N, C-alpha and C positions, 0 to 999 in steps of 0.2 A: 752379440744380438744376446738377449735374454731368452731362457727357457721359460715354456708355458708355465704358468703360476700355479701352483699346488693348491688344492681346498678352494675351488670355485664355489663350491656347496658346501654348507656348514652341516654337522651331523643331523640338527633336525631337518634341514632342507633335504637331504639324502633319504631320511626316511620318509621323508612325505613323496618323493619321488618312487621310492620302492611301494608305497600302499598305493600309486597309481598306477604301477605296473610299468614306470618307464625305465629305459636300459641307457647306460651312458654310453655313448657313440665316441667318435672320435673327433679330432678336432676338425671343423669344416675345411680347412686349409686342406687337410688330406683328402677328405671326399670331393673336393674341386680338382685335386691333382688327377686322383684315379679317374673321374670322368671325363676330364680332358684328355688323357691319354686312350682311353676305349673310342672318344670322338676320332682320334687324330688317328689310330690303328685303322678306321673305317674308311677315313675320307683323308688323302694325301694334301688336300688343300688345307686341312686345318694346321696353322702354324703357332705356335708360341714364341714370344719376344720376351728377353729379361734383362733386368738391369743389375747384374751381378747378385742374381736372384734365384737362380737354380737350386741352392740348397735350401734358401728359407722359403722357397715356393715349393717345394716337396716336388721339384720337375727333375731330379737325377733320374728315374726310371725312363722319364718321356724323353731324357735326353740320349740315354743309353739304349733304348728301343727307337727310337727315331731322331738320328743325329742330324738328318737333313732337314727335318722340321722345326727345329729348334734354332734361336738367334739370340747370341749373347752380344750385348752391347756395351757390357762395364757399367761403371757408376755415372751414368749420363740418361737421366730420366728425359730431359727432352727430346734427345736423339730415338730414345726408346719409341714415343708416341710419333714423331715424325715416321721412322721406319715401318713402324705397324700401320699407319696410314698408308703408306706407299704400296706396301706388301697387299692391305686390303683393296686398293685402287687396282691392281692386278690381277684380282679375283680371288685372293687366299681370303681363308678363315681366319682371322688373327685375334690372338687372346693374347695381350701386354701385361706381363706380369712385374708388380714393383710393390715393395712396401709402400702402403697406403699414404702414411705421412709425407713421403717425398714425392709420389706420382703424383699427388692431387695439390702439391704447392709448387714445387720447381716446374712441373710442367704444365702448368694450368693453363697457360698461352696456347701451348700446342693443342691441348683438350679441346680447347673454345675454338680454334683455328682450323687447325689439321684433320680433326675428328669431327667435330660437332657441327661446324660452320660449313665443311666441306662433304659432311653428309657419308663420310665413309664408315663401313660397318663395323668398326674397331670395337672388340669388347677389353675394355679396361678393367684390370683386374687389381684392385687395393690389398693388399695381403698384410697380416699382422695389424688388423685395424684396431679402431679404437684405442684402449689403453694395453692393447695386448703384450708391447713391451713393456711396461710394468716400470720397473725401479730406473729405465733408462731416461724416463722423464719426458717432460713436454716437448722436446725437440724430437720426439719419436712417437709421438701419440698423434693419432688423426682425429681430431676432434671437430674439424671445420669442415670435412669432407662434403656432407649432405648438403650443409648449409652454401659451400661453394660451387658443387655440382648442380644444384636444384636451380642456380639462376644461370646455368648457360640452356639457352635454346636447343633443342632437338637431341637430348642427351637423358637416356634412362637411367634411375639410381635405383639399385638394388641390394639388398643385404639381408639375405636368407638366414632361415634359424636352426635349422637343424642339418642332418647330411644328406636328408631326403630333399628337402629344399633347395640345399647346396647341388646337388646332383641334377635334379630336374632344372633348376636356374640355367646351369651351365648348358644343358642340353637345348633349351630354349633360346637362349643366348646365341648358341652358335646358328640356330635357323630364322634368328628374326631379321638379321640383315640391317641392324641400326647401330648406330653410336650408342654406348652402353657400359655401364660403370657398375661391377659387381664388387662387395667387400665382404672380406672372410676375415675372421680370427683365428687363433690356433691353441686354444684351451679346449678341451674336450667337451661336449656338449651332449644332453640328454636328447634321445629322439622323442619328439612330440608324438602325440596319438594320432591314429590316422585321421585327417581331416579332407577338407575339399580338395579336387585336383588343383595341382598347380599350374597357373599362367602366369605372365607379366601383365602386372596391374593390378589384378584382384587381390582385397584381402583373404585371408584363409581362418575361418571360426573354428577356435580350438577348442573353446569350452563355452557353452550358452551360459546366458544368465541376465538378470534385469535389476540387479542392485548397483553393481560398479560395473565399467566397462574399463578394460586394461587393453590401450590401445600400443603393441611393442612392434620392435622391429628388431632383426638380427638377433643375436644372442641373449637380448634381454626377453626373449618371449619365454623362453624356459623358467627363469626367476618370477615373471607374471603368472603363469600357470601354477608354479607353486605356492605362490600368494593366494591366488583364487582358492586353491584347495585348502590352504590353513584357514583362510577367511571363512570357507563354509563348515569346516570341522570345528573350530573355536567359536565362530560368531555368528554362525545360521546365515550368513550372506551368500547369495547366489550371483556369482561374478562372472560376466562375461570375458574372456580371452580372445583378442583377435591378432593373428601375425600377419603384419605388413611386410611381404619381403620386398616388395616394390614401393618405394619412397616417393618415386616419379615416374611415370604418371601415378597421383595416390586416388584409391578407391575413395571417391567422396561419399559415395551413396554408402559404402559401411561406415565412414564416420558418422554421419548424419543419422542412419539408422541406429547407432549404438548410444546416439545422445537422447535420440526419443525415446529408446526403451528402457534405458538405466538412468538411475538417480545423479550418479557420478561419471564422470570420465577422467581416467588418467593414461598419461601417454609414457611411455618408457624407450629410451636409447640411449647408446653408450655413444654419446656425443654431446657437446654443449645443449645448453638450455636455448641457444641462440641460434634460429635458421634452420632448424631439423625437422624431424617427424611432427613432436608438440606445437610449434609454431605453424607447420602447416594445417594441422587438425584446428588449432585455435580459429584460423583464418577462414577454415569453412563453416565454420560453426557460427563465426560470427556473422559471415555474409549471408547464410541460412536463417539468421535469428533467432537460433537455438542458444537458449542460455541455461547452461548447468554449471553444478560444481564441478572445477575442473583443475588440473594440476599436470604439469609438464616436470618429469623425474628425468634427469639427466645430470651432467654434470655443468656447475655454476661458471659464470664467468671469472675465473680465477687460476691462477696457477695450479696446477693439478699436484695435488698431495704426490709424495714420493712414496712409493711401495710397489707389490706386486699388484696385479690384475687384480686378484681375488681381495686385496687390501683396500684397493681402489673402490671395488664396486660396495664395500661394506661399510667404507666412509661417506659415500654419497649416496647409500639407500637402495642401489639398485642389486637387492637381495630380496629373497623370499619374505626374511623378517622386517627389512625396510619398506618393500613394499603394501604388506598387509598393514604395517603403521601409517601408512601416508593413507591408506583407503578409511582406516579408521577416523583419523582426524580429521579427514575430507567428509564422513558423514557425522561426525561431532560424537561420535561413539567413544566411550572408556577405552582403555587398552585391555586386552585379553588378560585374563590372569593365567598362571603356570598350566603348560599342557597338562 
């Protein structure tokens, strides 16, 4: 398995983050593991089930501290979900941890039937999500998971943006007692500024603005925030940034309010442009009769280029620089000159 991609943020992006007072945190995957261990220490009904993912899921300390609360099924994702559903039916609070690319493809039928249809409160945890596996290529990328899981009734879909949202999402998932999917990457992310309290469902306002609205999810929220700051500094644009840690159920009120208040809307996600946050927001705006300049920024319907996660983000414009240029093009503004 590949190591976390270096250089996720360009020197200019890092400088913008420093100007905003942002601190570089840990990978969300590590924040998840720590939050889960804390929950399990406090409640012996909390279980982790893994598919040969103890190491990649950062669950080594969990296994050492609480060996009776972790189940290893080996490379058998369908069994992982079935066993997790059985434990949940027996009253346990279960987190089923596996690489997102395999969990949401090989075990899709079990997710649909054993968890969602059977209404078992399993928390499915897709680790190393999006293009976290970098140069291992399309077989190891999970760029379909939002689309596939949004189509399954009775299944919430979450993608936290930073370490704080991650820990809050894990705690909320443990108490929600409903079928749920959590998605985490493994590259370090900047901690977002303090924003609205976390809850499953609502979007969180990260930055106000009325020119362009960036509606982002997961680890693309930070590049969107940096792009907003860059656009204000160099173009005088006031850009709203909303974090959507919950893809489903979607905060439709936040989507429509952003379109009503801003001249343009840009959605951002580490997912194919098909079937994810962007298409969900487009459907909301179309049904509400709101016409705005609109772009979905994600990965196109093609075989993903080979490279590190940072390389792939740069290639597809999922960076401060790429998103700022998308906003300028959407507003028909000339490219900004040298900083």
